[in-house]
C-alpha positions in Angstrom: 10.8 24.6 0.7 10.8 26.0 3.7 12.1 23.0 6.5 9.2 22.7 9.3 10.2 23.5 12.6 7.1 25.2 13.9 3.3 25.7 12.4 2.9 29.3 11.7 0.0 30.9 13.3 -3.2 29.5 11.9 -7.1 30.5 12.4 -7.4 28.4 15.6 -10.8 27.2 14.8 -9.6 25.7 11.6 -7.0 24.2 14.2 -9.5 22.9 16.4 -11.6 21.5 14.0 -8.6 19.5 12.3 -7.6 18.3 15.2 -10.6 16.5 15.5 -10.5 15.3 12.5 -7.2 13.7 12.6 -8.3 12.3 16.5 -11.3 10.7 14.8 -9.2 9.2 12.5 -6.6 7.8 14.9 -9.6 6.4 16.7 -10.8 4.7 13.7 -7.2 3.4 12.9 -6.7 1.6 16.5 -10.4 -0.1 16.3 -9.6 -1.3 12.3 -6.4 -2.8 13.6 -8.0 -4.3 16.9 -10.6 -5.3 14.4 -8.4 -7.3 12.3 -6.0 -8.8 15.4 -7.9 -8.9 18.4 -11.6 -8.7 18.2 -13.6 -11.6 19.0 -15.7 -12.6 16.1 -18.8 -12.0 17.3 -18.4 -8.3 17.9 -18.4 -7.6 14.2 -21.7 -5.8 14.3 -21.3 -3.8 16.7 -17.9 -2.4 16.0 -19.5 -1.7 12.1 -21.9 0.6 14.3 -18.8 2.6 15.9 -17.4 2.6 12.9 -19.8 3.9 11.2 -20.5 6.7 13.8 -17.0 7.8 13.8 -17.2 8.1 9.8 -20.5 10.1 10.6 -18.6 12.6 12.9 -15.8 13.2 10.4 -17.8 13.3 7.7 -19.7 15.7 9.1 -17.4 18.2 10.4 -15.0 17.8 7.4 -18.5 18.8 5.2 -19.3 21.9 7.8 -19.8 24.9 5.7 -17.4 26.8 8.1 -14.7 24.8 7.0 -14.7 26.2 3.4 -15.0 29.9 5.1 -11.9 29.4 7.0 -9.9 27.5 4.4 -10.4 30.7 2.1 -9.8 33.0 4.7 -6.8 31.0 5.2 -5.5 31.1 1.7 -6.1 34.6 1.0 -3.4 35.4 4.3 -0.6 32.3 3.5 2.6 32.5 2.0 3.0 30.3 -1.2 4.6 27.2 -0.4 3.7 27.6 3.3 2.2 25.1 5.5 -0.9 27.6 5.8 -1.3 27.5 2.0 -0.6 23.8 1.9 -3.1 23.1 4.6 -5.9 25.5 2.9 -5.5 23.7 -0.5 -5.7 20.1 0.9 -8.5 20.6 3.4 -10.8 22.7 0.7 -10.3 20.0 -1.6 -11.2 17.2 1.4 -14.3 19.6 2.1 -15.2 19.8 -1.7 -15.3 16.1 -1.6 -16.8 15.5 1.3 -20.0 18.0 0.6 -20.2 15.9 -2.6 -21.2 12.6 -0.5 -24.2 11.7 1.4 -23.4 11.5 5.0 -25.9 8.5 5.1 -23.8 6.7 2.3 -20.5 6.8 4.4 -22.5 5.1 7.0 -24.1 3.1 5.2 -20.5 1.8 3.7 -19.2 1.3 7.0 -21.7 -1.5 7.5 -21.7 -3.4 4.3 -18.0 -3.5 5.2 -18.3 -4.4 8.6 -20.7 -7.4 7.6 -18.7 -8.0 3.8 -15.5 -8.3 6.3 -16.2 -11.6 7.9 -18.3 -13.4 5.2 -15.1 -13.0 2.8 -13.2 -14.2 5.4 -15.3 -17.6 5.3 -16.1 -17.8 2.2 -12.2 -17.6 1.6 -12.0 -20.3 3.8 -14.7 -22.5 2.2 -13.6 -21.5 -1.5 -17.0 -19.8 -1.9 -17.5 -16.9 -4.3 -21.4 -16.8 -3.7 -21.3 -17.3 -0.1 -19.8 -13.9 -0.3 -21.4 -12.7 -4.0 -24.3 -10.6 -2.0 -21.7 -8.6 -0.3 -19.4 -7.6 -2.9 -23.4 -6.8 -4.6 -23.8 -4.5 -1.9 -20.2 -2.6 -2.0 -20.0 -2.1 -5.9 -23.6 -0.9 -6.1 -22.9 1.1 -2.8 -19.5 2.3 -4.7 -21.9 2.9 -7.8 -23.8 5.2 -5.9 -20.4 7.2 -4.0 -19.2 7.7 -8.2 -22.5 9.1 -9.1 -22.0 12.0 -6.6 -19.3 13.3 -9.1 -20.8 13.8 -12.4 -18.3 15.7 -14.1 -15.9 12.9 -13.7 -15.0 11.0 -17.4 -15.0 7.9 -15.9 -17.1 6.7 -12.5 -13.9 4.7 -11.4 -11.8 8.1 -11.5 -14.2 9.3 -9.0 -13.1 6.1 -6.5 -9.1 6.8 -7.6 -9.0 10.2 -5.9 -8.7 9.2 -1.9 -6.1 6.6 -2.8 -4.5 8.9 -5.6 -4.8 12.3 -6.0 -5.3 13.5 -9.5 -5.1 9.8 -10.9 -7.5 8.5 -13.7 -8.6 5.6 -15.3 -6.8 6.6 -18.6 -3.9 7.8 -17.2 -3.6 4.7 -15.5 -4.5 2.9 -18.4 -1.7 3.9 -20.5 1.1 3.5 -17.6 0.0 0.2 -16.9 0.3 -0.8 -21.0 3.8 0.1 -20.9 4.5 -2.0 -18.0 2.5 -4.7 -19.8 4.2 -5.0 -22.3 7.4 -4.8 -20.6 6.8 -7.0 -18.2 4.5 -10.2 -19.8 7.7 -10.7 -22.3 10.5 -10.7 -19.6 8.1 -12.9 -17.7 7.9 -15.6 -20.7 11.8 -15.1 -21.1 12.6 -16.4 -17.5 10.6 -18.9 -17.6 11.8 -20.5 -20.6 15.2 -20.9 -18.0 15.4 -23.6 -15.3 14.0 -22.0 -11.8 16.1 -22.4 -9.1 15.3 -25.0 -6.6 12.8 -23.5 -3.3 14.1 -22.3 -0.3 14.6 -25.9 2.2 10.9 -26.0 4.3 11.2 -26.2 8.1 11.9 -22.6 8.4 10.9 -22.2 12.3 8.2 -19.8 12.9 9.9 -18.5 15.8 13.2 -17.5 14.4 11.1 -16.0 11.2 9.8 -14.0 13.8 12.9 -13.2 15.5 14.9 -12.2 12.5 11.4 -9.9 10.8 12.1 -8.1 14.4 15.9 -7.9 14.1 15.9 -6.7 10.5 12.7 -4.2 11.6 14.5 -2.5 13.9 17.9 -1.9 11.5 15.0 -0.1 9.4 13.7 1.6 12.2 11.6 -0.1 14.3 11.2 0.8 17.6 9.0 -1.3 20.4 8.6 1.9 22.4 6.5 3.5 19.8 5.9 0.5 17.6 3.6 -3.3 17.7 4.3 -6.2 15.8 1.1 -8.7 15.3 -0.2 -11.5 13.5 -3.4 -11.4 11.2 -4.7 -12.7 8.2 -3.6 -10.3 5.7 -0.4 -8.1 6.5 -1.1 -4.4 7.1 0.4 -1.7 8.7 -1.8 1.2 10.3 -0.4 4.0 12.1 -2.7 5.3 14.8 -1.0 8.9 15.2 3.0 9.9 16.1 4.7 7.2 17.8 2.1 5.0 17.4 2.6 2.2 14.4 0.8 -1.0 14.1 2.9 -3.4 12.3 1.3 -7.5 11.3 2.5 -10.4 9.6 2.2 -13.6 8.6 4.4 -16.6 8.8 4.5 -19.6 6.4 7.4 -22.2 7.5 8.0 -23.0 3.9 9.5 -19.8 2.6 10.4 -16.1 3.8 7.3 -14.5 2.9 6.7 -13.6 6.6 10.1 -11.4 6.9 9.5 -9.7 3.5 6.3 -8.7 4.9 7.5 -7.5 8.2 9.8 -5.5 5.9 7.3 -4.1 3.6 4.7 -2.9 6.4 7.7 -1.6 8.4 8.7 0.4 4.9 4.8 1.9 5.3 5.2 2.8 9.1 8.3 4.5 8.6 6.7 6.7 6.4 4.1 7.5 9.0 6.9 8.0 11.6 8.8 10.4 9.0 6.3 13.0 8.6 7.4 16.3 10.5 5.9 16.2 13.7 4.0 19.8 13.6 2.3 18.2 10.5 0.2 16.1 13.6 -4.0 16.8 13.9 -3.1 19.4 10.3 -4.7 16.6 8.2 -1.0 17.2 6.6 0.5 14.6 9.0 -0.1 11.4 7.1 1.0 9.8 3.4 -0.2 11.9 0.6 -0.9 9.0 -1.4 -1.3 5.4 -1.7 1.3 5.2 -4.2 3.8 7.3 -2.8 3.5 4.9 0.5 3.3 1.9 -1.6 6.9 2.3 -2.8 8.1 3.0 0.2 7.2 -0.4 1.5 8.4 -2.0 -1.9 11.3 -0.4 -1.6 12.5 -1.5 1.3 11.0 -5.1 0.7 12.7 -5.5 -2.9 15.2 -2.6 -3.7 16.6 -3.4 -0.2 15.5 -6.8 1.1 16.3 -8.8 -1.9 19.5 -7.5 -2.6 23.0 -8.8 -2.2 23.8 -6.2 -0.1 21.3 -7.3 2.6 21.6 -10.7 2.4 25.8 -10.9 2.6 24.8 -9.2 6.2 21.8 -10.8 7.5 22.9 -14.5 5.9 24.8 -15.9 8.9 22.1 -14.6 11.5 19.2 -16.3 9.4 21.4 -19.3 9.5 21.9 -19.5 13.0 17.9 -18.9 13.4 16.8 -21.4 10.5 18.5 -24.4 10.5 17.6 -25.4 7.1 19.4 -22.2 5.6 22.7 -23.6 6.9 23.8 -25.9 3.6 22.9 -22.4 1.2 25.6 -19.9 0.5 24.8 -16.4 -0.1 24.5 -17.2 -4.0 22.1 -19.8 -3.7 19.6 -17.5 -1.1 19.7 -14.5 -3.8 18.6 -17.0 -6.8 16.1 -18.7 -4.4 14.3 -15.7 -3.0 14.4 -13.8 -6.2 12.2 -16.9 -7.9 10.3 -14.9 -11.0 7.5 -17.9 -11.9 3.5 -17.1 -12.6 1.8 -18.3 -9.5 -1.7 -17.3 -8.2 -1.3 -15.3 -4.9 -0.4 -11.7 -5.1 0.7 -11.3 -1.9 3.4 -14.0 -2.6 4.5 -12.8 -6.0 7.8 -12.0 -7.3 8.7 -8.4 -7.9 8.2 -9.2 -12.1 4.8 -10.7 -12.3 3.7 -8.6 -8.9 2.4 -6.1 -11.4 0.4 -8.0 -13.8 -1.4 -9.2 -10.3 -2.4 -5.5 -10.1 -3.4 -4.8 -13.7 -5.8 -7.6 -13.5 -7.3 -6.5 -10.6 -7.9 -2.7 -11.7 -9.1 -4.2 -15.0 -11.9 -6.1 -13.4 -12.8 -3.4 -10.6 -13.4 -0.8 -13.7 -15.4 -3.5 -15.1 -17.0 -4.2 -12.2 -18.0 -0.2 -11.5 -19.0 0.8 -15.2 -21.2 -2.2 -15.4 -19.7 -4.2 -17.9 -18.7 -7.1 -15.4 -21.7 -8.7 -13.3 -20.7 -9.9 -9.8 -21.5 -13.3 -10.5 -19.1 -13.5 -13.8 -16.1 -12.4 -11.8 -14.7 -15.9 -11.2 -14.5 -16.7 -14.9 -13.3 -13.4 -15.7 -10.7 -13.6 -13.1 -10.0 -17.3 -14.3 -9.3 -15.8 -18.2 -7.7 -12.5 -17.0 -5.2 -15.1 -14.6 -4.3 -17.0 -18.3 -4.0 -13.9 -20.5 -1.6 -12.3 -18.1 0.3 -14.6 -16.2 -0.5 -18.3 -17.8 -2.0 -20.0 -14.9 -5.0 -21.1 -14.6 -8.0 -20.7 -11.5 -8.4 -24.0 -9.8 -10.6 -22.5 -7.1 -11.8 -19.3 -5.9 -10.1 -19.3 -3.1 -7.1 -18.9 -4.9 -8.5 -16.4 -7.5 -10.9 -13.9 -6.4 -11.7 -14.0 -2.8 -7.9 -14.2 -1.9 -8.0 -10.2 -1.1 -9.7 -8.4 1.8 -9.8 -5.6 0.2 -13.3 -6.2 -1.8 -14.8 -6.8 1.7 -13.8 -3.3 2.7 -15.5 -1.7 -0.2 -11.7 -0.6 -1.5 -12.5 0.3 -5.2 -9.7 2.4 -6.6 -7.1 1.1 -4.2 -5.9 -1.6 -6.0 -3.6 0.4 -8.9 -1.6 2.2 -6.6 0.3 -1.1 -5.6 1.9 -1.2 -9.4 2.0 2.7 -9.1 4.1 1.9 -5.9 6.5 -0.2 -7.6 7.1 2.2 -10.6 8.1 5.3 -8.2 10.3 2.4 -6.2 12.2 2.7 -8.7 12.7 6.0 -9.4 13.4 6.8 -6.1 16.2 4.0 -5.7 17.6 5.4 -8.6 17.7 8.8 -7.0 18.6 7.7 -3.7 21.8 5.3 -5.3 22.8 8.7 -7.1 22.7 11.1 -4.0 24.3 9.0 -1.7 27.3 7.4 -2.7 28.5 3.9 -1.0 24.9 3.1 0.2 25.0 -0.2 -0.9 28.1 -0.7 1.1 26.4 0.5 4.6 23.5 -1.5 3.8 26.1 -4.6 3.2 27.3 -3.5 7.0 23.8 -3.6 8.5 22.9 0.1 8.1 20.2 0.7 6.8 20.0 4.8 7.9 21.2 6.2 5.0 18.4 4.5 2.7 15.8 5.8 5.9 17.4 9.5 6.3 17.5 9.6 2.4 13.8 9.0 2.2 13.0 11.0 5.1 14.5 14.1 3.6 12.8 13.9 0.2 9.4 11.6 0.8 8.6 11.7 4.1 8.9 14.5 6.1 6.7 16.3 4.0 3.0 14.4 4.6 0.3 16.2 2.4 2.0 19.2 1.9 3.1 18.2 -1.9 0.9 16.5 -3.8 2.3 13.1 -5.6 3.5 14.6 -9.1 5.1 17.6 -7.1 6.4 15.4 -5.0 8.0 12.6 -7.5 9.1 15.1 -9.4 11.0 17.3 -6.6 12.3 13.8 -5.1 13.5 12.1 -8.8 13.8 14.8 -11.5 11.2 13.3 -13.2 7.4 12.2 -13.6 5.7 8.9 -13.1 7.5 6.7 -15.7 7.6 2.5 -15.2 11.2 3.1 -17.3 13.4 2.5 -15.0 11.6 -0.2 -13.1 11.6 -2.5 -16.6 15.2 -1.4 -17.3 16.4 -2.4 -13.6 14.0 -5.6 -13.3 15.5 -6.4 -17.1 19.3 -5.8 -15.3 18.6 -7.6 -12.2 17.0 -11.0 -13.8 19.6 -11.0 -16.7 22.2 -11.6 -14.0 20.4 -14.3 -12.3 18.6 -16.2 -15.1 21.5 -15.9 -17.8 19.1 -13.4 -19.9 20.7 -11.6 -22.7 
């Protein structure tokens, strides 16, 4: 594929439309980031109206019949494999989806989310699902309305998957997740029979964690001239455009979850920052799917951040900043940051049990959308699946179905991409290690550039030019396959837990 140095000449009218769409997206990104980090709580209602207006403007721009005419003309003139051909393909697909969805529905979804987010936060704090239930019922109703705009899909949930994972289907994800579940459940059970390592010592000062996380982030590629690190209730990253990356984290003095959250979110932002600059304001200038996006964050968090190579370099600095770690050697730390035990909270789950948390949410989302599960019955269904998949009893709503913010946003179809990302991260990591001899030694020397450079060359730079299956095939030589993840987890934890 050609290297992008400058966009070929494209229709000026289409370029102006695509620039407008990108600018509206950037404005919404900044307002969304502000809502989670800086906005006073009582600004939520008005912010919802502002976000709804931006969404309507973007929707009307994308659904304009002129877009179809312009993309058809561009497609007819474009060379196969060119940037123009990719623009024509992707914009035509986005346009067709926008045409199917009434603009009033997109605005109502934004308003419902604006009302649901503070209601979720209060309900989570009080562990009171009943307080959030009406908002979730409204979100489910709206997502069913959205799915109904696509009567030709095999399952209504398929329509909700497309914005997050183009080409994915409910049936296909179920097949992949069945293989994943069949490999993970017995591994978790086997590890559970071994003595658990001691937890990390408590009293790890937040200030020291923040300094450590920021220094590690710089090694990954964080640059204060174009990045920010802030706090939020739920860690996230947001790209407001080239050279404007927003990362957030939360901190707990009993563990290092804040460090791993920063590495995770920096992985997302490195993807956005690594897209070829000429693709900006063309609608190709962002990550191609949330599954591929998640593969970047999970690779940095797990394959790099929890590795012996990474900690052989960073442990001395961590011990300077976090005095309780000074009594531990490298093997102690590796065992304690790689503990595998079924737990309640997805964002704090280890890399073996994590995908089981995602499978649970996927099954519940599908049931909510197809009507086989009522919203009122969600807490009980959540508890039953937690026992079935992880053997963990759920004590309350806060630690159960209220723990994630996604449903307050109405983001049905998003959760499966987390497990897809785990699968893809293992496939990419194998390809990277094969292509870059000595990469582990570089990480052990504090140099993460070889990892970042390989990912930029084989994943980041393409933006949305390649659809997920094509990108994965080109980067790894294979289709989506859980086998490398399952094999790598078995090898890693066999050593840590003395398994067969």
